[in-house]
C-alpha positions in Angstrom: 253.2 9.1 22.3 250.5 7.0 20.7 251.2 5.9 17.1 248.1 7.7 15.9 249.3 11.0 17.3 252.8 10.5 15.8 251.2 9.7 12.4 249.0 12.9 12.7 252.1 15.0 13.4 254.0 13.5 10.4 251.0 13.9 8.1 250.7 17.6 9.0 254.4 18.0 8.3 254.2 16.1 5.0 251.3 18.2 3.8 253.1 21.6 4.4 256.6 20.6 3.2 256.2 22.1 -0.3 255.4 25.5 1.3 258.5 25.7 3.6 261.7 27.4 3.0 263.7 25.1 5.4 261.8 21.8 5.4 264.7 19.6 6.5 265.4 21.8 9.6 261.7 21.8 10.5 261.5 18.0 10.0 264.5 17.5 12.3 262.9 19.8 15.0 259.6 17.9 14.8 261.3 14.5 15.1 263.4 15.7 18.0 260.5 17.2 20.0 258.1 14.4 19.2 260.6 11.9 20.5 260.7 13.7 23.9 256.9 13.9 24.3 254.3 11.4 25.6 251.3 13.0 23.9 250.4 15.6 21.3 249.4 18.3 23.8 252.9 18.2 25.3 254.4 18.2 21.8 252.5 21.4 21.0 253.8 23.1 24.1 257.4 22.0 23.7 257.4 22.8 20.0 256.0 26.2 20.7 258.8 26.8 23.3 261.5 25.7 20.8 260.2 28.0 18.1 260.0 31.0 20.5 263.7 30.7 21.0 264.4 30.9 17.3 265.7 34.3 16.1 265.3 33.7 12.3 261.8 34.9 11.2 261.8 32.5 8.2 262.2 29.5 10.5 259.4 30.9 12.7 257.2 31.3 9.7 257.9 27.7 8.6 257.0 26.5 12.1 253.8 28.5 12.2 252.7 27.0 8.9 253.2 23.6 10.4 251.5 24.4 13.6 248.4 25.8 11.8 248.2 22.6 9.8 248.6 20.4 12.8 245.9 22.3 14.7 243.6 22.0 11.7 244.1 18.2 11.7 243.5 17.9 15.4 240.1 19.6 15.2 
């Protein structure tokens, strides 16, 4: 993944951290998935798959808040 894409992901994560219930868990998931991806589009797909497997609604909400912010920064 290009450094600019990685920075964009981390910027989106940083900007939503105050609004999350489980910020450290989301940060760990973002770091794990971003380390496995070669670009931001693949990251979005893999992250979405990881979140869909989550059973806790609060974790899903945290992830959705992050995804919305990342999409906003991408466009």
